[in-house]
N, C-alpha and C positions, 0 to 999 in steps of 0.2 A: 507608379512612383518612380522618380528618376533616381538612377544609381549614382552614388557619389564616388568619384575616383579620388581616393585619398593618396597623396604622394607623401611617402615617408622620407624624412630628411636623412642624409647619411649618418648623422649622429644618432637618430632614433633607431635606424637599422643596426648600428653597432651596439647600442644598448640592448636591443632584443637578442642579438647573438651572444652578448656577454651574459645575459640572464640565463639563456639556455645552456651555455657552457658552464656557468656557475652551478646550475641545477644538476647538470650531469656529473660534475665533480663531487657534489654533495652525495649523490647516489652512490658513486664509486667509493667514497670515503666511508659511507654508512655500511656498504657491503663488506669492505675491508675490516671495519671494526667488528662486525658480526662474526667474520671468519676468525679473527684474532680471539674474540671472546669464546668461540667454540673450541679453539685450540687450547686455551687456558683451562677451560672447563674439562676437556678430555684428559688433560694432564694433571689435574688437581691432585689426584691420589698417587699417580705413578711418578710424579716429578716432571721435570722438563728434560726429557731425553735429548741428548745432543747439544744442550745449551749449558754444559758445565756442571750441572747438579741434578740429582734425582733422589726420590724417596719411595719406599714401598714397605710392605709388612711381610714378615715371615712367621709361620707357625713353627715354633721351636719345640722339639721333642726332648723332654728332660730325662735324666737317667732313671727316674722312677716310673716312667710312662706317662707322666703328666705333660700338659702342653700349655705354653704361654705364647702370646702374640708379641713379637718384637718389631718395633718400628726402626727401620734402617734408613740412613741417609748418607749419601756419598757425593762429594764434590771433587772434581778432577782439576788439575792445574800443576804448574811447576815445570822444571826442566825436562825436556824430552827431545828425541830425534825428530827431524822433519819427516812428516808423513806417518809418524806413530802417534798413538793415542796418549794424551797426557796421563801421568800417574795419578793415583788417588791422593788428593791434597788434604782432605779432611773427611772424617767419617764418624758416625755416631750410632749407638744402639740405645733404644729407649724402651722400657717395659715397666709393668706394674708388678711389684712383689705381692703375690696373692695373700699371704698370711696377714700382712698389716696394711695392705692397699696403698703402699708407698710407690710413687713414681720415681724411677731411677734411670739415669742416663750415663752411659760410658762414652767418652769421647776419644777419638784417635786424631790428634791435632797435627797441623803442619809443623814439620821439624826443619828449621832453617839449615842446620848443619848436614842433614841428609838430603834435603831438597824436595821432600814430600812427606806423607804421613809415615810414622815409624813402624806400624804394625799391620799384619793381616789377621783379622779375627778368625778363630776356628770354632769356638763354642761359647755359649752362655748357658750356665746351669745354676740350679738352686739346690743346696744341700742343708737340711735342718734349718731352713729359713735364711740361710746366708747365700749371697749371690757371688758367682765366680765367672770371670772371663779369661779364656785361654787364647793367647795370640802367638804368632811367630813373627820374628823380625822381618820387615819387608826389604830384603836385599842385604848386601854385604856391609854397607855403611851402617845401617841400623843394627846389624848383627854385632859389629864391633862396638857400636855405641852402648849397647845394652849388655856388654860383658861377655860376648861370645858364649851364650848358654848352650849346653849340650846335655840332654836333649834340647832342641832349639825352640824353647818356649819362653815367653814372658807372660807371667800369670798374675792376675789381679783379683783381690778379694775386697768386697764392699763391707767396710766396717767403720764405725764412728762417722757415718755420713760422708765417707770419702773412699775412693779406690786406692788400695795399698798393694804394692807389689809383694808377692810371696814366692817361696821356692816350690819346686815340683814336689818336694816331700810334704809340703803343707796342703797340697791339693788332695781332697778326699779321693780315695781309690775308686769309689763308685762313679766318679766323673771321668769318662774315658772315650767318649765318642763325639767327634765334631758334629755339630747340629746346625751350624750356620752355613750359608752358601760360601764356599771357600774360593779364593782367587780373585776374579773380577766379577763381583756379585751384580753390579749394575748392568754389565753386558749380558749376563745370564738372564736377568729379569726382563731386559728388553727383548731378548729372543723369545721368552715365554709369552710376552705380550700381556702381562697381568700385573696388577699392583698388590696381589696377595698370593704368596707362595706357600702351598701346603707342605707339611713335614715330609710326606712321601716324595714330593717333587725335589725337595732339598737332598734327600738321601740318594735319589737317582742322579742328580747333578754331581754330587760328591763321589759317587761310585766310580767315576772316570779318573779320579786322582790316583797317581801311581806311587808317590813318595810315601813310605810307611809312616812317617811322622804326621802326615795329614789324614791318614785313614783311621788312626787311633792315637790316643795320647800315650806316648811311650814314657817309661819310667827309667830307662837305661840310656846311656850315651849312644848316639848314632854314629856309625862308622862313616867316614868321609865328609861329615858335615863341616867340621872345622877346616879340613884341607880345601874344601870347595870355596872358602872365603879367606883370602889372605889376611893375616893380622895387620891391623892398621891403627894409628893413633891420630887424634885430632890436634893439630898444632897450628896456631896462629891463623885460624879460619880455613884450614885445608886439611884433608886427610892425607897422611903420609904412610907408606908401607915400608917393609924391610929393605926394599931396593933403594930407598932414600937414606942418605947418611944420617939425617936427623932422626928419621923414624927408627932406624936400626939402633942408634944410640939410646933413644928413649925406651925402646923395648928391652934392650939389654939391661938398662938401669932398673927397669921395673921388675925384672926377673931375679935380681940379686937379693 
């Protein structure tokens, strides 16, 4: 049988190369898609670390020895120095009240006048079927915004289907030990490499805290807390302190 020498035209050769290139691109795109899907799957429970937001679960030890699962979510953003991590912009705690099987969420939302979220959560507890959240102001601006409390807590009680602020005197005496990861919880969870943090691990993390107001819920004023944050007032979209003539005048008038 005589062999046929088939001469491919330049156009035909170009089409062949184009088809091979196209096929190679499809293979690379498919592989990339699989890698992305694997990444999303691996982060489905733990959130998207490093991409602005994350979520995880904490086993919270209640004052009576009971335990509940709290779903925590954190999103970072807002003003920050170059090279530093953005502050916590929004945060939430979600849990189910065992007695009535009610799903409850507490939110720590972005505060425009502060530049980030107002609070740092310390504990979530349940006393006689009522839920409580104890927080501390996140920074001096928030401390001034929320009335310069001393001891430095802003406390919430869940009643009438809403979170209401209460005084330290209204917080049951049995509730006294922080049981949430305090500080930068998302960073701590990322270091642990898990999406579920046991109560014992939370206690170990919090054991490194040095400030007495974070180790236990204090009922008396804390020395040096007020002096560590200068008194400020919010005036026409900006915080002004006693070194500013407007701030001094407003503070003096408020003390009369």
